[in-house]
C-alpha positions as CSV (number, residue, x, y, z in Angstrom):
1,M,-18.1,-2.5,9.3
2,S,-19.8,-1.3,5.8
3,F,-19.5,-2.9,2.6
4,V,-16.8,-0.5,1.4
5,D,-14.6,-1.4,4.0
6,S,-15.6,-4.8,3.3
7,K,-14.2,-5.1,-0.4
8,S,-12.0,-2.5,0.3
9,E,-10.7,-5.2,3.3
10,Q,-10.6,-8.0,0.4
11,L,-8.6,-6.5,-1.8
12,S,-6.6,-5.7,0.0
13,S,-6.2,-9.9,0.9
14,L,-6.2,-10.6,-2.4
15,I,-2.9,-8.0,-3.4
16,G,-0.8,-10.4,-0.5
17,R,-1.9,-13.7,-1.9
18,T,-1.0,-12.8,-5.4
19,R,2.4,-10.6,-4.1
20,D,3.3,-14.6,-2.4
21,V,2.9,-16.3,-5.2
22,V,4.5,-14.0,-8.0
23,A,7.2,-13.7,-5.4
24,N,10.0,-16.1,-6.7
25,L,8.5,-16.6,-10.2
26,T,11.6,-15.3,-12.5
27,R,10.1,-12.2,-14.8
28,D,9.9,-15.3,-18.2
29,Q,7.8,-17.0,-16.1
30,L,6.1,-13.6,-15.2
31,S,5.3,-12.5,-19.4
32,Q,5.2,-15.9,-20.6
33,R,1.9,-17.0,-22.2
34,P,1.0,-20.6,-21.9
35,D,-0.6,-19.8,-25.4
36,P,-1.4,-17.1,-27.7
37,N,-5.2,-17.1,-26.4
38,T,-4.3,-16.7,-22.8
39,W,-3.1,-13.8,-20.9
40,S,0.7,-14.3,-19.4
41,V,0.8,-13.4,-15.4
42,I,2.1,-9.9,-15.6
43,E,-1.1,-9.3,-18.3
44,V,-4.0,-10.8,-15.4
45,I,-1.9,-8.9,-12.4
46,A,-1.9,-5.7,-15.1
47,H,-5.9,-6.0,-15.7
48,M,-6.8,-6.9,-11.8
49,N,-4.8,-3.4,-11.2
50,R,-6.9,-1.3,-13.6
51,T,-10.3,-2.7,-13.0
52,H,-10.4,-2.9,-8.9
53,G,-9.2,0.0,-8.3
54,P,-11.4,2.0,-9.9
55,Y,-14.1,-0.2,-8.6
56,L,-13.4,0.7,-5.2
57,H,-13.0,4.0,-5.9
58,G,-17.1,3.8,-7.3
59,L,-18.0,2.2,-4.4
60,E,-16.6,4.9,-2.0
61,S,-18.4,7.6,-4.3
62,L,-21.8,5.5,-4.2
63,T,-21.2,5.6,-0.4
64,T,-20.6,9.5,-0.1
65,V,-23.4,10.0,-2.3
66,R,-25.9,8.4,-0.2
67,T,-24.4,9.7,2.8
68,A,-25.1,13.1,1.4
69,M,-28.8,12.4,0.5
70,F,-29.7,10.5,3.3
71,P,-28.1,11.4,6.4
72,Q,-30.3,10.3,8.3
73,S,-30.7,7.0,6.9
74,V,-28.9,4.3,8.9
75,A,-29.4,1.8,7.0
76,P,-25.7,0.5,6.0
77,F,-25.1,0.1,2.2
78,R,-25.5,-2.8,1.3
79,Q,-25.0,-5.2,-1.9
80,K,-28.5,-5.7,-3.0
81,N,-29.1,-1.7,-3.3
82,L,-26.4,-2.2,-5.9
83,M,-28.5,-4.9,-7.9
84,W,-26.4,-8.2,-7.2
85,T,-27.8,-10.7,-5.8
């Protein structure tokens, strides 16, 4: 499984787990902030939507560019290529 496929699978799993957690919460519970400096549940979910979608799209783009530039390469795309440790 490629790095991008793995991350896509992880994000899909996160979406499913998030749905399970919030399924029985009311609208008021979703929007209530524990204190003025802490996000509500719905704000956290909105943040995840805004950040994870572009993240995955960026990874897919990097993989496409790598394949186009180095078609003979058989090395899989790995996290260390993005300088993560």
